[in-house]
C-alpha positions as CSV (number, residue, x, y, z in Angstrom):
1,X,-15.9,-37.4,92.5
2,X,-13.4,-38.9,94.9
3,X,-14.0,-42.1,96.9
4,X,-14.4,-40.0,100.1
5,X,-17.2,-37.9,98.5
6,X,-19.2,-40.8,97.1
7,X,-22.4,-41.7,99.0
8,X,-22.8,-45.4,100.1
9,X,-24.4,-47.5,97.3
10,X,-23.8,-44.8,94.7
11,X,-22.3,-46.2,91.4
12,X,-19.2,-44.8,89.9
13,X,-18.8,-44.1,86.1
14,X,-16.7,-47.3,85.8
15,X,-19.5,-49.4,87.4
16,X,-22.0,-47.9,84.9
17,X,-19.9,-49.1,82.0
18,X,-19.5,-52.7,83.2
19,X,-22.4,-55.0,82.4
20,X,-24.2,-56.7,85.2
21,X,-24.4,-60.4,85.8
22,X,-27.8,-60.7,84.0
23,X,-26.4,-58.9,80.9
24,X,-23.4,-61.3,80.9
25,X,-25.7,-64.3,81.1
26,X,-27.7,-63.0,78.1
27,X,-24.6,-62.5,76.1
28,X,-23.3,-65.9,76.9
29,X,-26.6,-67.6,75.9
30,X,-26.6,-65.6,72.6
31,X,-23.0,-66.6,71.9
32,X,-23.5,-70.3,72.6
33,X,-26.7,-70.4,70.5
34,X,-25.0,-68.7,67.6
35,X,-22.0,-71.1,67.8
36,X,-24.3,-74.1,67.8
37,X,-26.2,-72.8,64.8
38,X,-23.0,-72.4,62.8
39,X,-21.8,-75.9,63.8
40,X,-25.2,-77.4,62.8
41,X,-25.0,-75.6,59.5
42,X,-21.5,-76.9,58.8
43,X,-22.5,-80.5,59.6
44,X,-25.6,-80.3,57.5
45,X,-23.8,-78.9,54.4
46,X,-22.8,-75.4,55.2
47,X,-24.5,-72.0,55.0
48,X,-24.0,-71.8,51.2
49,X,-25.7,-75.1,50.6
50,X,-26.8,-75.6,47.0
51,X,-30.2,-77.0,46.5
52,X,-30.3,-80.4,44.7
53,X,-32.1,-79.0,41.7
54,X,-30.0,-75.9,41.5
55,X,-27.0,-77.4,39.6
56,X,-26.6,-79.2,36.3
57,X,-24.6,-82.1,37.8
58,X,-26.2,-84.9,39.7
59,X,-24.4,-86.1,42.9
60,X,-24.5,-89.8,43.2
61,X,-24.5,-91.9,46.4
62,X,-24.2,-95.6,47.2
63,X,-28.0,-95.8,47.1
64,X,-27.9,-95.1,43.4
65,X,-25.8,-98.3,42.8
66,X,-27.2,-101.0,45.1
67,X,-26.3,-103.7,42.6
68,X,-22.5,-103.2,42.7
69,X,-20.7,-106.1,44.2
70,X,-17.4,-104.8,45.5
71,X,-16.3,-108.4,46.4
72,X,-16.4,-109.5,42.8
73,X,-13.2,-111.1,41.5
74,X,-11.2,-109.1,39.0
75,X,-10.5,-110.3,35.5
76,X,-7.3,-112.4,35.3
77,X,-5.5,-109.9,33.1
78,X,-6.4,-107.0,35.5
79,X,-5.3,-109.0,38.5
80,X,-2.0,-109.9,36.8
81,X,-1.4,-106.2,35.9
82,X,-2.0,-105.1,39.5
83,X,0.4,-107.6,40.9
84,X,3.1,-107.3,38.3
85,X,6.6,-106.3,39.0
86,X,6.8,-102.5,39.1
87,X,10.1,-102.7,37.2
88,X,9.9,-102.3,33.4
89,X,6.3,-100.9,33.3
90,X,7.2,-97.4,32.4
91,X,5.0,-96.9,29.3
92,X,3.9,-93.7,27.5
93,X,0.9,-93.3,25.4
94,X,1.4,-92.5,21.7
95,X,1.2,-88.9,20.6
96,X,-2.2,-87.4,19.7
97,X,-3.9,-89.0,16.7
98,X,-0.9,-91.3,16.2
99,X,-2.8,-93.6,13.9
100,X,-3.5,-90.7,11.5
101,X,0.0,-89.3,12.0
102,X,1.3,-87.6,8.9
103,X,5.1,-88.0,8.7
104,X,6.9,-84.7,8.4
105,X,9.3,-86.2,6.0
106,X,6.6,-86.6,3.4
107,X,7.0,-82.9,2.7
108,X,10.4,-82.0,4.1
109,X,12.4,-84.9,2.7
110,X,12.8,-83.2,-0.7
111,X,13.0,-79.6,0.7
112,X,16.2,-77.7,1.2
113,X,16.8,-76.9,4.9
114,X,16.6,-73.2,5.8
115,X,18.3,-72.6,9.1
116,X,17.5,-68.9,9.2
117,X,15.3,-67.7,12.0
118,X,12.3,-66.1,10.4
119,X,8.6,-65.7,10.5
120,X,7.0,-68.7,8.8
121,X,4.7,-67.7,5.9
122,X,4.4,-70.4,3.2
123,X,3.8,-73.3,5.6
124,X,3.0,-73.6,9.4
125,X,2.2,-69.9,9.5
126,X,-0.4,-70.6,12.1
127,X,2.3,-71.6,14.6
128,X,3.2,-68.8,17.0
129,X,6.3,-69.6,19.0
130,X,5.8,-68.4,22.6
131,X,8.0,-70.8,24.6
132,X,11.1,-69.7,26.4
133,X,13.7,-67.2,25.3
134,X,13.0,-64.8,22.4
135,X,15.8,-66.5,20.3
136,X,14.2,-69.9,20.5
137,X,13.8,-71.5,17.1
138,X,12.3,-74.6,15.4
139,X,15.6,-76.5,15.2
140,X,16.3,-76.2,18.9
141,X,13.9,-79.2,19.2
142,X,13.3,-80.5,15.6
143,X,16.0,-82.3,13.7
144,X,16.7,-80.5,10.4
145,X,18.1,-83.7,8.9
146,X,15.2,-85.9,9.8
147,X,12.0,-84.2,10.5
148,X,10.4,-87.4,11.9
149,X,12.5,-87.2,15.0
150,X,13.3,-84.7,17.7
151,X,16.8,-83.7,18.9
152,X,18.0,-83.3,22.4
153,X,20.6,-80.7,23.4
154,X,23.4,-83.3,23.2
155,X,22.4,-84.3,19.7
156,X,20.6,-87.5,20.6
157,X,17.7,-88.2,18.3
158,X,14.4,-89.3,19.8
159,X,10.9,-90.1,18.5
160,X,7.9,-88.0,19.2
161,X,6.7,-90.6,21.6
162,X,9.7,-89.7,23.8
163,X,9.1,-86.0,23.7
164,X,9.0,-85.9,27.5
165,X,12.8,-86.3,27.4
166,X,13.0,-83.1,25.4
167,X,10.8,-81.2,27.8
168,X,12.7,-82.5,30.8
169,X,15.9,-80.8,29.7
170,X,14.5,-77.5,30.8
171,X,11.6,-78.4,33.0
172,X,13.5,-80.8,35.3
173,X,11.4,-80.4,38.4
174,X,8.1,-80.8,36.5
175,X,9.5,-83.8,34.6
176,X,10.4,-85.4,38.0
177,X,6.8,-84.8,39.3
178,X,5.4,-86.2,36.0
179,X,7.5,-89.3,36.2
180,X,6.3,-89.9,39.8
181,X,2.6,-89.4,38.8
182,X,2.2,-86.0,40.6
183,X,2.0,-83.8,37.5
184,X,0.0,-84.6,34.4
185,X,-2.2,-87.6,33.9
186,X,-1.5,-91.3,33.9
187,X,-3.7,-94.5,33.8
188,X,-3.2,-97.8,35.6
189,X,-2.0,-98.8,39.0
190,X,0.1,-97.0,41.6
191,X,2.2,-100.2,42.0
192,X,1.6,-102.0,38.8
193,X,1.2,-101.5,35.1
194,X,0.5,-97.9,34.1
195,X,0.8,-95.6,31.1
196,X,1.6,-91.9,31.1
197,X,0.3,-89.2,28.9
198,X,2.8,-87.0,27.1
199,X,3.3,-83.3,27.9
200,X,1.9,-82.5,24.5
201,X,-1.4,-84.3,25.3
202,X,-2.2,-81.3,27.5
203,X,0.2,-78.5,26.5
204,X,0.8,-76.9,23.1
205,X,4.6,-77.4,22.7
206,X,4.9,-74.1,20.8
207,X,2.9,-72.1,23.4
208,X,2.6,-74.3,26.5
209,X,1.0,-71.8,28.9
210,X,-2.7,-72.5,29.3
211,X,-5.2,-69.8,28.2
212,X,-7.5,-68.4,30.9
213,X,-10.3,-70.7,31.7
214,X,-13.7,-69.4,32.7
215,X,-14.7,-70.8,36.1
216,X,-17.8,-73.0,36.4
217,X,-20.1,-73.5,39.3
218,X,-19.2,-76.3,41.7
219,X,-21.1,-79.6,41.3
220,X,-24.0,-80.4,43.7
221,X,-22.5,-81.9,46.8
222,X,-23.9,-85.3,47.9
223,X,-25.4,-84.1,51.2
224,X,-27.1,-87.5,51.6
225,X,-24.0,-89.6,51.0
226,X,-23.2,-90.4,54.7
227,X,-26.9,-91.0,55.5
228,X,-27.3,-93.3,52.4
229,X,-24.2,-95.2,53.3
230,X,-25.4,-95.8,56.9
231,X,-28.8,-96.9,55.7
232,X,-27.2,-99.4,53.3
233,X,-25.1,-100.9,56.1
234,X,-28.3,-101.2,58.3
235,X,-30.1,-103.0,55.4
236,X,-27.4,-105.5,55.1
């Protein structure tokens, strides 16, 4: 139907498709209400909020530790360590079970060295070498003339407590991050005395890739943390 043939006040097909003012108002109210509901859910803990009794881990808040005095002075040795000169504090923890360490030389000192690449059968048969190129071999890292030490690519001998230097030869970027405290674990202060854990504290040096780990449910989130903190401030 043309514009000339349309009767006054008669709606066209396009007018019928467009919503009226009342419909737009209803849609706007629904949209605003739904947005406010989502915002409220996020502030109160999210749509997927876990009930406090649904998890196996308790979430603690300041209300659980009212007796803690955060203004208490530190022990002298702790204070000294935190204020110490950051130079010369690069300390690495001893290898695993170092006190019960069994020197390799106790067995290998009287054994003839066999440099042939082979599958170990008589001893250390449980070791499966899955680390790097296929032609990797024991004596790329171990020193055949002194089994109580490791050997760098340039021939320098190091102890097992310096094995990070051996790993850093190939894993340079990871070694840099480990040294700066980004990769791995360390204990102590950011700007003070601290100790680092060796690569072998977490990784198997013969097969360093982690095995798949089954995911666990998240801990119960402390939904009342902010409220408890505000109440504690008011009580003071």
